C-alpha positions in Angstrom: -25.4 152.3 49.4 -21.9 151.3 49.7 -19.2 153.0 47.7 -15.8 151.4 47.0 -12.7 153.2 46.0 -9.6 151.4 44.7 -6.0 152.7 44.9 -2.6 151.8 44.6 -2.2 150.8 40.7 0.4 151.7 38.6 3.4 150.6 36.2 5.9 148.0 37.5 8.5 146.1 36.0 8.2 142.3 36.1 9.1 140.7 39.3 8.1 144.1 41.1 5.3 144.4 43.7 2.1 146.5 44.3 -0.4 146.6 47.0 -3.9 147.5 46.2 -6.4 149.1 48.5 -10.1 149.2 48.5 -11.7 151.8 51.0 -15.6 151.1 51.7 -17.6 154.0 52.5 -19.7 151.9 54.9 -18.5 151.2 58.5 -18.0 147.7 59.5 -19.2 146.3 56.3 -16.8 143.5 55.8 -17.9 141.9 59.0 -21.2 140.5 57.2 -19.9 140.7 53.7 -17.6 138.7 51.4 -15.3 140.4 49.1 -13.2 139.9 46.1 -10.6 141.4 43.7 -11.3 140.8 40.2 -9.3 141.7 37.2 -9.8 142.3 33.6 -7.2 142.6 30.8 -7.7 144.1 27.3 -9.6 141.6 25.2 -10.3 139.4 27.8 -13.1 138.6 30.2 -13.1 139.6 33.9 -11.8 137.0 36.2 -11.9 136.5 39.7 -8.3 137.1 41.4 -8.8 136.6 45.1 -11.8 136.3 47.5 -12.8 136.3 51.3 -16.1 134.9 52.3 -18.1 136.7 55.1 -16.7 133.7 57.5 -13.1 134.4 56.6 -12.3 131.8 54.0 -9.9 133.1 51.3 -9.5 131.6 47.8 -6.9 132.4 45.0 -7.1 132.0 41.3 -4.3 129.2 40.4 -2.7 132.0 38.4 -1.8 134.1 41.2 -1.4 131.6 44.1 1.8 132.0 46.1 2.4 135.4 44.7 -0.9 137.5 45.6 -2.4 137.9 49.2 -5.7 139.3 50.1 -6.6 140.5 53.5 -9.1 143.1 54.9 -8.9 145.6 57.8 -12.3 145.8 59.5 -11.3 148.9 61.7 -10.2 150.5 58.8 -13.0 149.5 56.1 -10.3 148.6 53.7 -9.5 145.5 51.8 -6.2 144.8 50.2 -4.5 142.8 47.6 -0.6 142.5 47.7 0.8 141.4 44.6 4.4 140.1 44.3 6.5 138.7 41.6 4.3 140.5 39.0 4.2 139.1 35.4 3.3 141.0 32.2 0.3 138.7 32.1 -0.9 140.3 35.1 -1.6 143.5 33.3 -5.2 144.4 33.8 -7.8 146.8 35.5 -8.3 145.6 39.1 -11.6 145.9 40.6 -12.8 145.3 44.2 -16.3 143.8 44.8 -18.2 143.4 48.2 -21.4 141.3 48.3 -23.8 142.0 51.3 -27.1 140.5 51.7 -27.1 139.3 48.0 -26.2 142.8 46.4 -22.9 143.2 44.7 -21.0 146.5 45.0 -18.2 147.4 42.8 -15.4 149.8 42.6 -14.3 151.6 39.4 -11.1 149.8 39.2 -7.4 150.8 39.3 -4.9 149.8 36.2 -1.9 147.6 36.8 0.7 147.6 34.2 3.5 145.2 34.3 6.3 145.9 31.6 9.8 146.3 31.2 
């Protein structure tokens, strides 16, 4: 069983930055797993924001390209989402997901609010 815990959410003004972290309970898990950051805004469906495949290929949603960067640190069992130039439409609950051997593991999410 893999547990994921997000941190780093909060309130920020438009144009600001936040860095989300997702700590995995299992060691060296990222080496053999694909990972992703998702978000769900009020009244909307959950959407994929950024992902890293098990072989290291990175993809972003068009809405965040050039503003968000995802990475992971295998030694720290942690994945990150650096969010810059935040917009009010980025307001959502952000969750991390890890897929290992066909099984999805989810964090509980962290709220990001972008407002002036």
